[in-house]
C-alpha positions as CSV (number, residue, x, y, z in Angstrom):
1,X,-9.3,-16.7,-13.4
2,X,-6.8,-13.9,-13.2
3,X,-7.5,-12.1,-16.4
4,X,-6.3,-8.6,-15.7
5,X,-5.8,-6.0,-18.5
6,X,-4.8,-2.5,-17.8
7,X,-8.1,-1.0,-19.1
8,X,-10.1,-3.5,-16.9
9,X,-8.2,-2.6,-13.8
10,X,-8.6,1.1,-14.3
11,X,-12.4,0.7,-14.9
12,X,-12.7,-1.5,-11.8
13,X,-10.9,1.2,-9.7
14,X,-13.3,3.8,-10.9
15,X,-16.2,1.6,-9.9
16,X,-14.7,1.0,-6.4
17,X,-14.5,4.8,-5.8
18,X,-18.1,5.5,-6.9
19,X,-20.7,5.8,-4.1
20,X,-24.0,4.0,-4.3
21,X,-27.4,4.5,-2.6
22,X,-27.8,2.7,0.7
23,X,-31.3,1.6,-0.2
24,X,-31.1,0.3,-3.7
25,X,-28.8,-1.7,-6.0
26,X,-27.9,0.1,-9.2
27,X,-26.4,-2.3,-11.7
28,X,-23.1,-1.4,-13.3
29,X,-23.2,-0.7,-17.0
30,X,-23.0,-4.0,-18.8
31,X,-19.9,-4.6,-20.9
32,X,-17.2,-7.0,-21.8
33,X,-15.6,-6.6,-18.4
34,X,-18.5,-8.1,-16.5
35,X,-19.7,-11.7,-16.5
36,X,-23.4,-12.4,-16.8
37,X,-25.2,-15.0,-14.6
38,X,-26.9,-17.6,-16.8
39,X,-28.3,-20.1,-14.3
40,X,-27.9,-21.8,-10.9
41,X,-28.7,-25.5,-10.9
42,X,-29.0,-27.9,-7.9
43,X,-27.6,-31.5,-8.2
44,X,-27.5,-34.6,-6.1
45,X,-25.2,-37.6,-6.9
46,X,-23.2,-40.3,-5.0
47,X,-24.1,-38.8,-1.6
48,X,-22.9,-35.4,-2.6
49,X,-25.1,-32.4,-3.2
50,X,-24.4,-28.9,-4.5
51,X,-25.1,-26.4,-7.2
52,X,-23.6,-25.4,-10.5
53,X,-23.4,-21.7,-11.1
54,X,-23.0,-20.8,-14.8
55,X,-21.8,-17.5,-16.3
56,X,-21.0,-16.4,-19.8
57,X,-17.5,-16.2,-18.4
58,X,-16.2,-16.7,-14.8
59,X,-14.6,-13.8,-13.0
60,X,-13.1,-13.9,-9.5
61,X,-15.1,-15.0,-6.5
62,X,-14.8,-15.5,-2.7
63,X,-16.6,-17.7,-0.2
64,X,-17.4,-17.8,3.5
65,X,-19.7,-19.6,5.9
66,X,-22.1,-18.4,8.6
67,X,-23.4,-20.7,11.2
68,X,-27.2,-20.7,11.9
69,X,-29.6,-22.4,14.2
70,X,-29.6,-26.1,13.1
71,X,-28.0,-25.2,9.8
72,X,-25.0,-23.5,8.2
73,X,-25.0,-21.2,5.2
74,X,-22.3,-21.1,2.4
75,X,-22.0,-17.7,0.7
76,X,-20.3,-17.3,-2.6
77,X,-19.8,-13.8,-4.0
78,X,-19.0,-13.4,-7.7
79,X,-17.1,-10.2,-8.4
80,X,-17.6,-8.0,-11.5
81,X,-20.8,-10.0,-12.2
82,X,-24.3,-9.1,-13.2
83,X,-27.7,-10.7,-12.8
84,X,-30.6,-8.9,-14.4
85,X,-33.4,-10.3,-12.3
86,X,-35.1,-10.4,-8.9
87,X,-34.1,-12.6,-6.0
88,X,-34.6,-16.4,-6.6
89,X,-35.2,-18.5,-3.5
90,X,-36.1,-22.2,-3.8
91,X,-36.1,-25.4,-1.7
92,X,-34.5,-28.6,-2.9
93,X,-35.3,-32.2,-2.4
94,X,-31.9,-32.8,-0.8
95,X,-30.9,-33.9,2.7
96,X,-27.8,-31.8,2.8
97,X,-28.5,-28.7,0.7
98,X,-32.1,-27.7,1.6
99,X,-32.4,-24.3,0.1
100,X,-30.7,-22.1,-2.5
101,X,-30.9,-18.4,-3.0
102,X,-29.3,-15.9,-5.3
103,X,-29.5,-12.2,-6.3
104,X,-27.5,-9.1,-7.2
105,X,-25.8,-8.4,-3.9
106,X,-24.4,-5.0,-4.9
107,X,-24.0,-3.3,-8.2
108,X,-21.0,-5.4,-9.3
109,X,-21.4,-8.6,-7.2
110,X,-23.8,-11.6,-7.6
111,X,-24.3,-13.6,-4.4
112,X,-25.3,-17.3,-4.2
113,X,-26.3,-18.8,-0.8
114,X,-26.6,-22.5,0.1
115,X,-28.5,-23.5,3.2
116,X,-27.0,-26.8,4.5
117,X,-27.8,-29.1,7.4
118,X,-25.2,-29.0,10.1
119,X,-21.6,-28.4,9.5
120,X,-20.4,-29.9,6.2
121,X,-17.2,-30.0,4.2
122,X,-17.4,-28.3,0.8
123,X,-15.3,-28.0,-2.3
124,X,-15.4,-25.9,-5.4
125,X,-14.5,-26.9,-8.9
126,X,-13.8,-24.2,-11.5
127,X,-14.4,-24.7,-15.2
128,X,-14.8,-22.7,-18.3
129,X,-17.7,-20.4,-17.5
130,X,-18.9,-22.3,-14.4
131,X,-18.3,-22.9,-10.7
132,X,-19.4,-26.2,-9.2
133,X,-19.9,-26.3,-5.4
134,X,-19.8,-29.8,-3.8
135,X,-21.3,-30.2,-0.3
136,X,-20.8,-33.4,1.7
137,X,-18.3,-36.4,1.6
138,X,-19.5,-38.3,-1.5
139,X,-17.6,-38.7,-4.7
140,X,-17.4,-36.0,-7.4
141,X,-20.5,-35.5,-9.5
142,X,-20.3,-37.1,-12.9
143,X,-22.9,-35.0,-14.5
144,X,-21.6,-32.4,-17.0
145,X,-21.8,-28.8,-16.0
146,X,-25.3,-27.4,-16.2
147,X,-27.1,-30.7,-15.9
148,X,-29.7,-30.9,-13.2
149,X,-30.6,-34.1,-11.3
150,X,-34.0,-35.3,-12.6
151,X,-35.3,-35.3,-9.0
152,X,-34.6,-31.7,-8.4
153,X,-37.4,-29.7,-6.8
154,X,-36.3,-26.6,-8.6
155,X,-33.6,-26.3,-11.3
156,X,-33.0,-22.6,-10.3
157,X,-32.7,-21.3,-13.8
158,X,-31.9,-17.6,-13.9
159,X,-34.5,-15.9,-15.9
160,X,-33.7,-12.3,-17.1
161,X,-37.3,-11.6,-18.0
162,X,-38.5,-10.3,-14.6
163,X,-40.8,-7.6,-13.4
164,X,-38.1,-6.2,-11.1
165,X,-34.8,-6.0,-13.1
166,X,-31.6,-5.1,-11.3
167,X,-32.9,-5.0,-7.7
168,X,-32.8,-7.5,-5.0
169,X,-35.8,-8.3,-2.8
170,X,-35.4,-6.5,0.5
171,X,-37.1,-9.3,2.3
172,X,-35.5,-11.9,4.5
173,X,-35.0,-14.3,1.6
174,X,-32.6,-11.9,0.0
175,X,-29.0,-13.2,-0.1
176,X,-27.9,-9.5,0.0
177,X,-29.2,-9.1,3.6
178,X,-26.0,-10.5,5.1
179,X,-23.4,-7.9,6.1
180,X,-20.0,-8.3,7.7
181,X,-18.4,-6.2,10.4
182,X,-15.6,-6.3,12.9
183,X,-15.1,-5.5,16.5
184,X,-11.6,-4.5,15.7
185,X,-11.6,-1.1,13.9
186,X,-13.0,1.2,16.6
187,X,-14.8,3.5,14.2
188,X,-18.5,3.9,14.6
189,X,-20.9,4.1,11.7
190,X,-22.3,7.6,11.1
191,X,-25.5,8.4,12.9
192,X,-25.2,5.7,15.5
193,X,-24.7,7.6,18.7
194,X,-21.4,9.6,18.4
195,X,-20.9,12.1,21.1
196,X,-20.1,15.7,20.5
197,X,-16.5,14.9,20.8
198,X,-16.6,12.4,18.0
199,X,-15.8,9.4,20.1
200,X,-18.5,6.7,19.8
201,X,-20.2,5.6,23.0
202,X,-22.4,2.6,23.6
203,X,-24.5,4.5,26.2
204,X,-26.2,1.5,27.8
205,X,-25.5,3.0,31.2
206,X,-22.7,0.7,32.4
207,X,-21.2,3.7,34.2
208,X,-24.3,3.7,36.4
209,X,-23.9,0.1,37.5
210,X,-23.1,1.2,41.1
211,X,-26.0,3.5,41.2
212,X,-28.6,1.3,39.5
213,X,-27.2,-2.1,40.5
214,X,-26.3,-4.8,38.2
215,X,-29.3,-7.0,37.4
216,X,-28.5,-10.5,36.3
217,X,-31.2,-11.9,34.1
218,X,-32.5,-15.4,34.8
219,X,-31.5,-17.9,32.2
220,X,-34.6,-19.5,30.6
221,X,-33.3,-22.2,28.3
222,X,-35.8,-23.4,25.7
223,X,-33.7,-25.9,23.7
224,X,-31.2,-27.5,25.9
225,X,-27.9,-26.4,27.4
226,X,-26.3,-25.3,24.1
227,X,-28.8,-22.5,23.5
228,X,-30.1,-20.0,26.1
229,X,-32.9,-17.6,25.6
230,X,-33.6,-14.4,27.6
231,X,-36.8,-12.3,27.5
232,X,-36.6,-8.6,26.7
233,X,-38.9,-6.2,28.6
234,X,-41.2,-5.6,25.6
235,X,-41.7,-9.2,24.5
236,X,-38.5,-9.7,22.4
237,X,-36.1,-12.5,22.9
238,X,-32.3,-12.7,22.9
239,X,-30.9,-16.1,22.2
240,X,-27.2,-17.1,22.8
241,X,-25.4,-20.2,21.7
242,X,-21.8,-21.4,21.3
243,X,-20.9,-22.6,17.8
244,X,-17.7,-24.5,18.1
245,X,-15.0,-22.0,18.9
246,X,-17.4,-19.1,18.0
247,X,-20.6,-17.6,19.3
248,X,-24.0,-16.8,17.9
249,X,-26.5,-14.2,19.2
250,X,-30.0,-13.8,17.6
251,X,-32.5,-11.1,18.4
252,X,-36.2,-11.7,17.8
253,X,-38.2,-8.6,18.1
254,X,-41.6,-8.2,16.4
255,X,-41.4,-4.4,16.8
256,X,-38.2,-4.0,14.8
257,X,-38.7,-1.1,12.3
258,X,-35.0,-0.7,11.5
259,X,-31.7,-1.6,13.1
260,X,-28.1,-0.5,12.9
261,X,-25.0,-2.3,14.0
262,X,-21.4,-1.2,14.6
263,X,-18.4,-2.1,16.7
264,X,-16.3,-0.3,19.2
265,X,-12.9,-1.0,20.7
266,X,-11.1,-0.3,24.0
267,X,-13.0,-2.3,25.3
268,X,-14.2,-4.5,22.4
269,X,-17.9,-4.6,21.9
270,X,-20.7,-4.8,19.3
271,X,-23.6,-2.4,19.5
272,X,-27.1,-3.0,18.0
273,X,-29.6,-0.2,17.9
274,X,-33.2,-1.3,17.3
275,X,-35.8,1.4,16.2
276,X,-39.1,0.7,17.8
277,X,-37.8,-1.3,20.8
278,X,-39.0,-0.3,24.3
279,X,-36.5,-1.4,27.0
280,X,-36.1,-0.2,30.5
281,X,-34.2,3.0,31.3
282,X,-31.8,1.2,33.7
283,X,-29.2,-1.0,32.1
284,X,-29.7,-4.7,32.5
285,X,-26.8,-7.2,32.1
286,X,-26.8,-10.9,31.2
287,X,-23.6,-12.8,31.9
288,X,-23.0,-15.6,29.4
289,X,-20.3,-18.3,29.2
290,X,-19.3,-17.6,25.6
291,X,-16.1,-18.2,23.7
292,X,-16.0,-14.6,22.7
293,X,-19.1,-12.9,24.3
294,X,-18.8,-12.4,28.0
295,X,-22.0,-10.4,28.6
296,X,-25.0,-8.9,26.9
297,X,-26.4,-5.5,28.1
298,X,-29.5,-3.6,27.0
299,X,-31.2,-0.4,27.9
300,X,-33.3,2.4,26.3
301,X,-30.9,4.5,24.3
302,X,-33.3,7.1,22.9
303,X,-37.1,7.6,23.1
304,X,-37.8,5.1,20.2
305,X,-34.5,3.3,20.1
306,X,-33.4,0.3,22.2
307,X,-29.7,-0.5,22.5
308,X,-28.1,-4.0,22.9
309,X,-24.4,-4.3,23.6
310,X,-22.4,-7.5,23.3
311,X,-19.3,-7.2,25.5
312,X,-16.4,-9.2,24.1
313,X,-13.3,-10.6,25.9
314,X,-11.1,-10.1,22.8
315,X,-11.1,-8.8,19.2
316,X,-13.7,-10.6,17.1
317,X,-15.2,-10.6,13.6
318,X,-18.9,-10.5,13.2
319,X,-21.3,-11.3,10.4
320,X,-25.0,-10.2,10.4
321,X,-27.9,-11.7,8.6
322,X,-31.7,-11.5,8.9
323,X,-33.9,-14.5,8.9
324,X,-37.6,-14.9,9.7
325,X,-37.7,-11.5,11.5
326,X,-34.6,-12.3,13.5
327,X,-31.2,-10.4,13.6
328,X,-28.5,-13.1,13.7
329,X,-24.9,-12.3,14.6
330,X,-22.2,-14.9,14.0
331,X,-19.3,-13.8,16.1
332,X,-16.0,-15.4,15.1
333,X,-12.4,-15.2,16.1
334,X,-10.3,-13.1,13.7
335,X,-8.4,-15.1,11.1
336,X,-4.7,-14.6,11.9
337,X,-2.7,-15.3,8.8
338,X,0.0,-14.4,6.4
339,X,-1.0,-14.2,2.7
340,X,1.3,-13.6,-0.3
341,X,0.7,-12.6,-3.9
342,X,3.4,-11.8,-6.3
343,X,5.8,-9.6,-4.3
344,X,3.2,-8.5,-1.7
345,X,2.9,-10.2,1.7
346,X,0.0,-9.5,4.1
347,X,0.6,-10.2,7.8
348,X,-2.2,-10.2,10.3
349,X,-1.0,-12.0,13.5
350,X,-1.2,-9.5,16.2
351,X,-1.6,-5.8,17.0
352,X,0.5,-4.8,14.0
353,X,-1.2,-5.6,10.7
354,X,0.8,-4.7,7.7
355,X,1.6,-5.3,4.0
356,X,5.2,-5.7,2.8
357,X,6.0,-4.7,-0.8
358,X,9.3,-6.5,-1.7
359,X,11.7,-4.3,-3.6
360,X,9.4,-1.2,-3.5
361,X,10.7,2.3,-2.7
362,X,7.7,4.5,-1.9
363,X,9.3,6.8,0.7
364,X,12.7,8.3,1.5
365,X,14.1,9.6,4.8
366,X,12.6,9.5,8.3
367,X,12.0,12.7,10.1
368,X,11.3,14.6,6.9
369,X,9.6,11.9,5.0
370,X,9.6,12.2,1.2
371,X,6.7,10.5,-0.4
372,X,6.7,9.1,-3.9
373,X,3.0,8.3,-3.9
374,X,-0.4,9.9,-3.7
375,X,-3.3,8.6,-1.6
376,X,-7.0,9.0,-1.3
377,X,-10.1,7.6,0.3
378,X,-13.5,7.0,-1.4
379,X,-16.7,8.6,0.0
380,X,-17.2,5.7,2.5
381,X,-13.7,5.9,3.8
382,X,-13.3,2.2,3.5
383,X,-11.6,2.1,0.1
384,X,-8.1,3.5,0.2
385,X,-6.0,3.9,-3.0
386,X,-2.2,4.5,-3.2
387,X,-0.8,5.5,-6.6
388,X,2.8,5.8,-7.6
389,X,5.1,5.6,-10.6
390,X,5.5,2.0,-11.6
391,X,9.3,2.3,-11.6
392,X,9.2,2.5,-7.8
393,X,7.8,-1.0,-7.5
394,X,8.7,-2.5,-10.8
395,X,8.3,-6.1,-9.6
396,X,4.6,-5.8,-8.9
397,X,2.2,-7.2,-11.4
398,X,-1.6,-6.6,-11.8
399,X,-3.9,-8.9,-9.9
400,X,-6.0,-9.2,-6.8
401,X,-4.9,-10.3,-3.4
402,X,-8.0,-11.9,-1.9
403,X,-8.0,-11.6,1.9
404,X,-11.6,-12.0,3.1
405,X,-10.7,-11.6,6.8
406,X,-12.1,-9.4,9.5
407,X,-10.2,-6.3,8.2
408,X,-10.1,-6.5,4.4
409,X,-11.9,-8.0,1.5
410,X,-9.1,-7.6,-1.0
411,X,-6.3,-5.5,-2.4
412,X,-6.2,-4.8,-6.1
413,X,-2.9,-4.1,-7.9
414,X,-3.5,-2.1,-11.1
415,X,-0.6,-1.3,-13.4
416,X,-1.5,1.3,-16.1
417,X,0.9,0.9,-19.0
418,X,-0.4,4.1,-20.6
419,X,0.4,6.4,-17.6
420,X,3.2,4.3,-16.2
421,X,1.6,4.3,-12.8
422,X,0.6,1.6,-10.4
423,X,-2.3,1.8,-7.9
424,X,-3.0,-0.3,-4.9
425,X,-6.7,-0.4,-3.9
426,X,-7.3,-1.5,-0.4
427,X,-11.0,-2.6,0.1
428,X,-11.4,-2.6,3.8
429,X,-14.4,-3.4,6.0
430,X,-13.9,-0.1,8.0
431,X,-11.9,3.1,7.6
432,X,-8.3,2.7,8.7
433,X,-5.2,4.9,8.8
434,X,-2.1,3.7,6.9
435,X,1.6,4.3,7.7
436,X,3.8,3.8,4.6
437,X,7.6,3.5,5.1
438,X,10.3,2.2,2.9
439,X,12.9,0.2,4.9
440,X,16.4,0.0,3.3
441,X,17.4,-2.6,5.9
442,X,14.9,-5.1,4.6
443,X,14.7,-3.8,1.0
444,X,10.9,-3.4,1.1
445,X,8.1,-0.9,1.9
446,X,5.8,-1.6,4.8
447,X,2.2,-0.4,4.9
448,X,0.9,-0.6,8.4
449,X,-2.9,-0.6,9.0
450,X,-4.0,1.3,12.1
451,X,-7.1,2.3,14.1
452,X,-6.2,5.6,15.9
453,X,-7.2,5.8,19.5
454,X,-9.1,8.7,21.2
455,X,-7.6,10.7,24.0
456,X,-9.9,9.0,26.5
457,X,-8.5,5.6,25.4
458,X,-5.1,6.4,27.0
459,X,-3.4,4.0,24.6
460,X,0.1,2.7,25.6
461,X,2.5,1.7,22.8
462,X,4.9,-1.0,23.9
463,X,8.1,-1.1,21.8
464,X,10.3,-4.2,22.1
465,X,13.6,-2.9,20.9
466,X,15.4,-4.2,17.9
467,X,14.1,-7.4,16.1
468,X,14.5,-9.4,12.9
469,X,17.9,-8.8,11.3
470,X,18.8,-6.3,14.0
471,X,19.7,-8.3,17.2
472,X,20.8,-5.4,19.4
473,X,23.5,-6.3,21.9
474,X,24.9,-9.8,21.7
475,X,26.7,-11.7,24.4
476,X,27.5,-15.3,23.4
477,X,24.2,-16.9,22.4
478,X,22.2,-14.2,24.3
479,X,20.5,-11.7,22.0
480,X,19.1,-8.4,23.3
481,X,16.1,-8.5,20.9
482,X,14.9,-11.7,22.5
483,X,15.1,-10.4,26.1
484,X,13.3,-7.2,25.0
485,X,10.5,-9.1,23.4
486,X,10.0,-11.4,26.3
487,X,9.7,-8.6,28.8
488,X,7.4,-6.6,26.5
489,X,5.0,-9.6,26.0
490,X,4.9,-10.0,29.8
491,X,4.2,-6.3,30.3
492,X,1.4,-6.4,27.6
493,X,-0.3,-9.3,29.4
494,X,-0.1,-7.5,32.8
495,X,-1.5,-4.2,31.4
496,X,-4.4,-5.9,29.6
497,X,-5.3,-7.6,32.9
498,X,-5.6,-4.1,34.4
499,X,-7.8,-3.0,31.5
500,X,-5.1,-0.8,30.0
501,X,-5.3,-0.3,26.2
502,X,-2.1,-1.3,24.6
503,X,-0.5,-1.7,21.1
504,X,2.6,-3.9,20.5
505,X,5.0,-2.6,17.9
506,X,6.2,-6.2,17.4
507,X,5.1,-9.5,18.9
508,X,7.6,-11.7,17.2
509,X,11.1,-11.6,15.9
510,X,10.4,-9.2,13.1
511,X,12.1,-6.0,11.9
512,X,10.4,-2.6,12.3
513,X,12.3,0.6,11.4
514,X,13.0,3.3,14.0
515,X,11.1,6.1,12.4
516,X,8.4,3.6,11.4
517,X,7.9,2.9,15.2
518,X,7.5,6.6,15.9
519,X,5.1,7.2,13.0
520,X,3.0,4.3,14.1
521,X,2.7,5.6,17.6
522,X,1.9,9.2,16.4
523,X,-0.8,7.9,14.0
524,X,-2.3,5.9,16.8
525,X,-2.6,9.0,19.0
526,X,-0.9,7.1,21.8
527,X,-0.8,8.6,25.2
528,X,2.5,6.9,26.3
529,X,5.3,5.3,24.4
530,X,7.6,2.8,26.2
531,X,10.6,1.3,24.5
532,X,12.2,-1.7,26.3
533,X,15.9,-2.4,25.9
534,X,18.9,-4.0,27.7
535,X,22.3,-2.4,27.8
536,X,25.9,-3.4,27.1
537,X,29.3,-1.8,27.4
538,X,33.0,-2.6,27.5
539,X,33.3,-2.4,31.3
540,X,32.0,-5.7,32.5
541,X,31.8,-4.3,36.1
542,X,29.3,-1.7,35.1
543,X,25.7,-2.8,35.7
544,X,22.3,-1.5,36.7
545,X,19.2,0.2,35.3
546,X,18.8,3.5,33.5
547,X,16.0,5.2,31.7
548,X,16.4,7.5,28.7
549,X,14.1,10.4,27.7
550,X,13.8,13.6,25.7
551,X,11.2,16.2,26.3
552,X,9.7,17.5,23.0
553,X,7.8,20.8,22.5
554,X,4.8,18.7,21.2
555,X,4.3,17.3,24.7
556,X,3.0,20.6,26.1
557,X,2.7,21.4,29.8
558,X,1.9,18.9,32.4
559,X,3.1,15.2,32.6
560,X,6.0,14.8,30.1
561,X,8.8,12.5,29.2
562,X,10.9,13.6,32.1
563,X,8.1,12.7,34.6
564,X,7.5,9.4,32.8
565,X,11.2,8.5,33.0
566,X,11.3,9.2,36.7
567,X,8.4,7.0,37.4
568,X,9.8,4.2,35.3
569,X,13.3,4.4,36.8
570,X,12.1,4.5,40.4
571,X,9.8,1.5,39.9
572,X,12.4,-0.7,38.1
573,X,15.1,0.0,40.7
574,X,12.8,-0.5,43.6
575,X,11.4,-3.8,42.3
576,X,14.5,-5.3,40.8
577,X,17.1,-4.1,43.3
578,X,19.5,-3.2,40.6
579,X,22.1,-0.4,40.7
580,X,20.4,3.0,40.0
581,X,22.0,4.5,37.0
582,X,19.5,7.3,37.0
583,X,17.6,9.0,34.1
584,X,19.4,10.5,31.2
585,X,18.5,12.9,28.4
586,X,19.1,11.4,24.9
587,X,17.8,13.8,22.2
588,X,19.5,11.9,19.4
589,X,17.4,8.7,19.8
590,X,14.8,8.4,17.1
591,X,12.0,6.8,19.2
592,X,12.4,9.6,21.8
593,X,12.7,12.6,19.5
594,X,10.3,11.6,16.7
595,X,7.3,10.6,18.9
596,X,4.8,13.3,19.9
597,X,3.7,11.9,23.3
598,X,5.7,11.3,26.5
599,X,8.2,8.6,25.5
600,X,11.0,6.8,27.4
601,X,13.5,4.0,26.7
602,X,14.0,1.7,29.6
603,X,17.4,0.0,29.8
604,X,16.5,-2.9,32.2
605,X,20.0,-4.2,32.9
606,X,23.4,-4.8,31.4
607,X,24.0,-8.0,29.4
608,X,27.8,-7.4,29.8
609,X,27.7,-7.4,33.6
610,X,27.8,-10.9,35.1
611,X,25.2,-10.4,37.8
612,X,22.8,-8.6,35.5
613,X,23.2,-11.2,32.8
614,X,22.5,-14.0,35.2
615,X,19.3,-12.2,36.3
616,X,18.2,-11.5,32.8
617,X,18.3,-15.2,32.0
618,X,15.9,-15.9,34.8
619,X,12.2,-15.9,34.0
620,X,11.3,-14.7,37.5
621,X,13.6,-11.6,37.0
622,X,12.0,-10.8,33.6
623,X,8.5,-11.1,35.1
624,X,9.4,-8.7,37.9
625,X,10.8,-6.3,35.4
626,X,7.5,-6.5,33.5
627,X,5.6,-5.9,36.8
628,X,7.7,-2.9,37.6
629,X,7.0,-1.4,34.2
630,X,3.3,-2.2,34.6
631,X,3.1,-0.4,37.9
632,X,4.9,2.6,36.5
633,X,2.6,2.8,33.4
634,X,-0.5,2.7,35.6
635,X,0.9,5.4,37.9
636,X,1.9,7.6,34.9
637,X,-1.6,7.2,33.3
638,X,-3.2,8.3,36.6
639,X,-1.1,11.5,36.5
640,X,-2.1,12.5,33.0
641,X,-5.0,14.9,32.9
């Protein structure tokens, strides 16, 4: 399946960077690089149902599911594939697979959708020029590829002789109507209510709760306790249901002329704007007992636009589809995972999402960073390409790293033997910023994926000192890096409970370079940077707490690193009862001098001092240290104008 020639890769990259109309699908020029859909055939055998999708040759593909009301849908997207026909939509005679749809999803992707009853297991069998999708628990089908069961209601043959070549039906039966989004990126879609300052607002009037009063809507359940329906002022209906560990929200509104959806962060929420809706001017709020959705708000946003906001209690991934005049949102927990391909590893397990390129050298230095690569975004801002001489990452080979999570669809690695250059093409679901740093300590290059904060977000970066191969101070079996991380995790939890926006540099025992930490904080537009450490020295009688700082010219007037250090030091000493070792200027420390915002390094206690060491090994002491830091951060944020 991985047939990647240099010319193919270059051509695919050109396609990725070419914009398309938002209202029509323009087929890519047919050629040897593209596969052609021949037919889609339903089968039923030995208690198992499914379809056989046949091409003249089979390129790469990806699959995902979306829960629906009383059914689930399996989506299979075939990349670099063409179907010269209109949407095909047919019902089957099956008990598991009830309906099959397929169409050209975008100019280089064919989408096949299977509607199945309930939640079913499915498997896929790949052969020469075909993909066979099995649904259910029966034995494997014994019919040869391309053979339909005689009882089929519709064989689903793809006929290229149509009156509407190359375009998908815009109606609800169109497989191309499903879109994916995420409540993680924090970047609003153009034209969906950005303020003059550029920061997206949901504008449902939550800030007027005190003035207008919070109105809890009565829960009118129409189909049992698993599904709740709520009436909108102009006759529409919002339905909410739990789907396993996920949630589903559907909006039925006969006056929908158009709709737009996007996500916002800090706090996490999903915004749906409906043209033609007529809601009340005052915000109304529905509290739901969801896995991910905690409340639903709605109000009139503009004269002819009603706005619905789904408030989330954590980051979530959402998929959107339209069915029978309804907007259906499947809201899912992000897939936390580590994926490897060749010498690239993708890690998405916490705040810090990053790619590691083993053996690659794409930068040099720290403060004055020398870059051996060029970078560019496509017109949408979602496709980011990094190009560099192949010699700087000689152990990378051409291919595709398929991710299909809430952040990325894929990463294409393209080596051009003619130019001697390699490109990495990141196909993301939203626009992100990227910090690229080579790390001699781990002999790799890390590419960190970031969503910069706005000034009003007041983002706090929490840096647990050391990590990975760098243990920090060591006393017996006690490693400083472990103490730092424990206190940092406790602090993060406390700040989040106080609705403070945070970003953890590391949430496990992993290595992050010093300048890498500073560049991440700067790219995030953080308001405060707090590095957590513990001390050590030769004099075992020396103990206590100290806070290090350095005031940079970039901090400007007002609250600065000195002020931040004073607040941190006073809070720690007062709460912990440790010896006050005061604040100290340390201009040589990278995380203090290379960050642009107020930054401090808190030395909680001395591992080499007997009393301090005993305290540090107590969970209660570390919790109090986290609480002291939390109090100090909240106080500091209140003093920043």
